[in-house]
N, C-alpha and C positions, 0 to 999 in steps of 0.2 A: 270559730269565734269563741271568745271567752263567756263564760255565763255571767262572771262578775270580773271587772277590771277597775282596780282604784289607782289613781295617779295623784301622787301629792297631797293626799287627805291632811289637812290640817284644820284642828278647831281650837280656837282660843276664847277664853272666858276672862276679859280684862287682862290681868297678869298670869293667869294659869293657862298653860298649853295642855289640853285634855288629850289630843292626838297630834303627832308630830311627824308631818310629811310621809305618811303611810302610803306606799305602793305595793300592789299585789294583784295576781290573777288567779282566778279560779276556773279552770276548764270545765265545760259541760260533762257532766257524768261524775265530777270528782266530789269526795266528801271533803269537806273544811270545816275547821273548827277554830274559833278565837278563844285563846286560853291566856289567862295573865292575873296577876295579884288585884286586889282591889285598888281601883284609881288607875289602871292601865289604859284605859280608853276603850274597852271592849263595849260598853253600853252606848258610849258616845258614837263610835263607829257604826253600830247597828242603827243608831237613831239617824245618822246622816245618810246610810244606805237606804233607810226607809223613807226618806224624804220628810221626817220630822223636824229636823234641824238642818240649817244650811251649812256646809263647810266654811271655815274662813277662808280657805284656798284650796285649790285642787278640785278634782272631780271624779266621780265613779259613773261606770257604765254596767247596765244590767241588760245583758243580751243586745248590746250595742246602743241601748237608750240611755242618754245622759240625765243623771239625776238633777243636774243643775240647770240644764236647757230644755229638757223635757220630763219634768218630774211626774206628770199625769201618765205619760206612757210607761215610765219606770215602774210607778206605783201599781199600774195594772198588771204587771208581772209577778208581783210579790205578795206575801201574806206573811205578816209576823205576829206571834203570839208570845210576848214575855210572860213566864209563869207568874210572877208576882204582881204584875199589872195587866193581865189579860182581860179583865172585866172590872167593871165599877160595882163593888159589892152592893151599893145601895139601889142599884137599878135592876129592873127586871130582866129577864132574858132578851124581851123585845127591845126595851130600851137600849141594851148593850149591842144588839145588832144594828139598830138604827143609828147608834153613836159611830160605830165603825163604818157604815154606809156613808155618813157625813163626812168622816175623815177621807174617805176616798172620793168625795164629790159626787155621789150617786144622785141622780135626780130622785124626786119623789115617787115616781112610776117605778124606775128601777129599784128604789129601796123596797117598796111594798113587794115587787116580784121575788127579789133575792131573799127577803125574810119569810114569804109564804114557801118558797123552795126549801130554805134550810130547816124551817119549821116541820115540813113534810118529811124531809130527810132524817133529821135528828130529834124531832120533837119527843119521841119516846125514850131518849136517853136521860131525861131529867125526871127524877122521882116526884117532883111536885107538880100539882095541878092547880089551876087551869095554865097549861104552857099557852103562850109564852108571858102572861102578864103578871103573874106572881114573881115577887122578888126572890133572886136565887142567891142562896148563901153557902151553898156546899158543891161548886162544880169540882169534877174530878181533875187532878193534877197528874194523873197517871201513875200514882203510887200504889 
């Protein structure tokens, strides 16, 4: 089974075609990268794969789960953290985690459990205290 299979991905914004009939497969264990000039459709493709926007036509399958017909199952398999927009700078670490839990449709109980788990696991990685209520302005970008 392919880890990612895209069939005829197209995304149009009025008269602008951002992604035009993209089809590809990424096999389990493969390393794959989307490269292209600004405006080539990379971000739009990732947004569609992440179920943040719907394709105008086509579908994609993440471990066999359709992003169009079973978005919840597909989203449960992935995690995307774009560098420039990974966090909302005006929110605390807790609020950013709660926001992401909401994006993924977590119940309040599951949200609280997951945030407690992540706080326990990674809380020491932030220099500011008290974690996680203080606003965070200096997350590492791995540089």
